[in-house]
N, C-alpha and C positions, 0 to 999 in steps of 0.2 A: 511527723508534724512539720508543716510548712512554715518557714520563717518569712516574715514580711520585710521587704527592703525599707530602708529609711527614706523618708520623703526627700525630694530634691528641691533646690532653690529654683523657682520659676524663671529667674534671670539667666540661668545657665545657657539656655537656647540662644538668648540674645548675645551673650558673650561669644559663643562659638560662631554664630552667624556673622557677627562683626569681624571676627578673625578671618573667616573665609572671604568676606567682602574686601578686607584690607589686602589679603594675599592676591586676590584677583586684580586689584588695582596696582599691585607692585609696591604696596606700602608695608614693607617688611618690619620697620620699626614698630608699627602699631601691632602687628602680629606678635612680635617678641614681647611687647608690653603686656599682652594678655596672658603671658606665661608666668607662673610662679618662679622664684629664683632657683629652686631645686627641682624643676620639672624633670620627670623621668620619661624620656621620649624613646619609643621603640619602633623601628621600621619592621615591615613584614619579614619573616624568615625567608631566606633565599633571595631577597631583594639585595642588589649590590650595595645599597646604602646601609644595610644591616650590619656591615662590618664594624661599625662603631657603637652598636647597641650595648647597653643603653646610653643614650646621649643625656648627660646630666646638666641642666641649666640652659638658659636661652642662647648663650654664646656657642655652646656645643651644637645646638640645633642649627643655628645660623651657619656655622662653618662646616659642620659635618653633613648637613642635609640641604639646606636652602642654597648655599653657595655652589654645591656640587650639582644640584638640579639646574641652576642657571648656566653653569659651565658646560654641562652635557647636552642641553636641549636648545633647539632653535626657538621653540615655544613649549610651554607647559601650562595647560589650562585645566581648571576644575569645572566640571559640568554636571548638570542634573543633581545638584546637591539637595538632599532631603534630610532634615534633622528630626531626630526622635528623642524626646525627653525620657530618661530612664530613672529608676530609683538610685539611691546612693550617690547623688550628685554626678551622674554620668549622662553624657549625650552621645548617642550613636548617629553617625553621619553615613549615609550611603550616597555614593557619587561615582563619577568616572573621571579618569585622567585622559585628556586629549593632548597628545604631545608629539613632538618631532625631535629625533635624536640628531645632533649635529654631525657626528663622525660617519654615520651610515646613511643619513637622509631618510631613514625609515620612520614611519609614524606608528603610534599605537593608541587604542581607545580601550582602556582597561577598566574593569569593574573593581571598585574599591570600597572598603568600609573603614571608618576611623572611629575609635572609641576614646572619647575625651572624659577625663575625670577632673572635676573642679572642686576648689575649696576657697571660700571667701572671695568669689568672683574671679579667681585666677585658675588657669589650667595647671594642674599638678602632675598629670600623667596623660600620655597619648600612646595608643597602640594602633598601628596600621595593619590592615588585612588587605592583600592585593593579589591579583592574578599575575604573579611574578614571571611566569613563563612568557606571557605576552610581552612584557617589558624586556626580558632577556633576549628574546628573538629580535626585537627592534634594535638592541644595542650591538648585536653581532653583525660583523661584516659578511 
């Protein structure tokens, strides 16, 4: 017997889209404001940033993920973002990271998926899926 998922809040796509727009504009306080106080954030396995998984709360995401991205990259852009509304208050984003690593000068254009889970208009969970090999190669001298 197939179980049907629970319907999702139609505003979830707007919440996630606004967070991507804020991130792209460098408005990290707005991104953090979209997160619930106990967000559970997981970077992709084998990603160097996964060493802190799970990051619990917006401050952990800021210090463990966003600050490190800024420190390690000359630029880090999100491109070709497509949002897909899912059941159970989840949004799937497919996108690419276009980035340049400071210490090596190498660039990468990596395929990514983000699975966002929302409750009451806030993100309560995040899971990244990433071509980690492409990123690791760019980080190596």
